[in-house]
C-alpha angles and dihedrals in degrees: 000000000000120000112257122233088247093055089047088054090049090052093049089051093046092052095042094100089051098046139266120325132185121219113212123185114238138157094358091307132052143268119223113218133191117185088349092302119117107236101164147003142212120220126169090351093305123123118220131183127210116262144181129201093283099044093041088065089055090052091047090052087057092053095256125144135215124254109256136177135183113258123194094279107005147019114274117216114204127202093251123101132193115265112252107253093232089065092062089076098038111069095178096052090041089054089057092052091046090050090054090048089052092051091049090050092048091051092049091049091050092050090049092055091053093056 
């Protein structure tokens, strides 16, 4: 389901403390980009942030879950986790989590270039 203009506006407001983001429709949802680096995604009306092994455990401790989809023969788990609900009303704390997602995405992008 594509992201509505209202939800895009909500995302822009949510990320305002962190810095500007661009919401780009993709695969029936949307990617969330900061400085041309994908730091989050929206699928089925749910917001996810980029994680790595260390940050995923922080999301898990908050009761979050990873983004998954059904591949041809198995379930695929992506390195994006649902945003803890408490962050939706706390722009400063959300900005910290978004910054961590950005750093994780930068590191992953850097490793990808080296390969």
